C-alpha positions in Angstrom: -18.5 19.9 13.0 -17.5 23.1 11.2 -15.8 22.7 7.7 -14.0 25.7 6.8 -13.0 25.9 2.7 -9.2 26.6 2.6 -8.9 26.1 -1.3 -7.3 29.6 -1.7 -4.4 28.4 1.0 -3.5 25.1 -1.1 -2.9 26.5 -4.6 -0.2 24.9 -5.5 -1.8 21.2 -4.3 -5.1 22.3 -6.6 -3.5 23.2 -9.7 -1.1 19.9 -9.2 -4.7 17.7 -9.0 -6.2 19.4 -12.0 -2.8 18.9 -14.1 -2.1 15.4 -13.3 -5.6 13.8 -12.6 -9.0 13.7 -14.2 -10.2 15.8 -11.8 -12.1 18.9 -13.0 -12.9 20.6 -9.6 -10.8 20.4 -6.2 -11.4 22.1 -3.2 -9.7 22.0 0.4 -11.5 21.8 3.6 -10.5 22.0 7.2 -12.4 20.4 10.2 -10.5 20.6 13.0 -7.0 18.9 12.5 -8.6 17.1 9.9 -7.7 18.3 6.2 -10.2 17.4 3.3 -9.6 16.9 -0.2 -12.7 17.2 -2.4 -12.4 16.4 -6.1 -15.2 16.0 -8.8 -14.2 13.9 -12.2 -16.8 12.9 -15.0 -16.9 9.4 -13.6 -16.4 10.0 -9.8 -16.2 12.1 -6.7 -13.6 11.7 -4.3 -13.1 12.5 -0.7 -9.5 12.0 0.8 -9.2 12.6 4.9 -6.1 13.3 6.3 -5.1 13.8 9.7 -1.6 13.4 10.6 -1.8 13.7 14.5 -4.1 10.4 15.1 -6.5 7.9 13.5 -10.2 9.7 12.0 -12.9 8.3 14.1 -15.7 6.4 12.5 -18.1 9.2 13.7 -16.0 12.0 12.0 -16.2 10.0 8.5 -19.5 9.5 8.7 -20.6 13.0 9.3 -18.0 14.6 6.6 -19.2 11.9 4.1 -22.9 13.0 4.7 -22.1 16.5 5.0 -20.6 16.0 1.1 -23.6 13.4 0.0 -26.0 16.2 0.7 -24.6 18.5 -1.7 -24.8 15.7 -4.6 -28.3 14.9 -6.3 -29.5 11.7 -4.9 -29.8 10.3 -8.6 -26.0 10.8 -9.3 -24.7 8.1 -7.3 -25.6 4.7 -5.5 -24.9 4.5 -2.0 -23.9 0.8 -2.4 -21.3 1.8 -4.8 -19.5 3.7 -2.7 -16.0 2.5 -1.0 -14.0 3.7 1.6 -10.6 2.9 2.3 -8.8 3.5 5.7 -4.7 3.5 6.5 -2.9 5.6 9.3 -4.9 8.7 9.7 -5.9 8.7 5.8 -9.1 7.8 4.4 -10.2 7.7 0.8 -13.9 7.9 -0.3 -14.8 7.3 -3.5 -18.3 8.2 -4.9 -18.9 6.7 -8.3 -20.9 8.6 -10.6 -24.1 6.8 -12.2 -23.8 6.7 -15.9 -26.7 8.1 -17.7 -27.9 6.5 -20.7 -28.7 8.7 -23.7 
């Protein structure tokens, strides 16, 4: 599966997310018919997968999630804390960041 960065084509969405949420970084990708919105915030990272034509298969969810987890430091999250919510062609994956003690 090939991910294509299409953030520049979604400037309104990116601007809206940055203004109305705690997101510090927003990027938009496509993988075939799946649109992926990746956000980084101080306490969590989020992946929003959307396919308006069909349900997203578990194998697609797993592959996309693994690709983004590879980009993160292994000690920045706990795999057991990751949550997935699925609903009619939309999947939200929340990756809470580990709180570092000073």
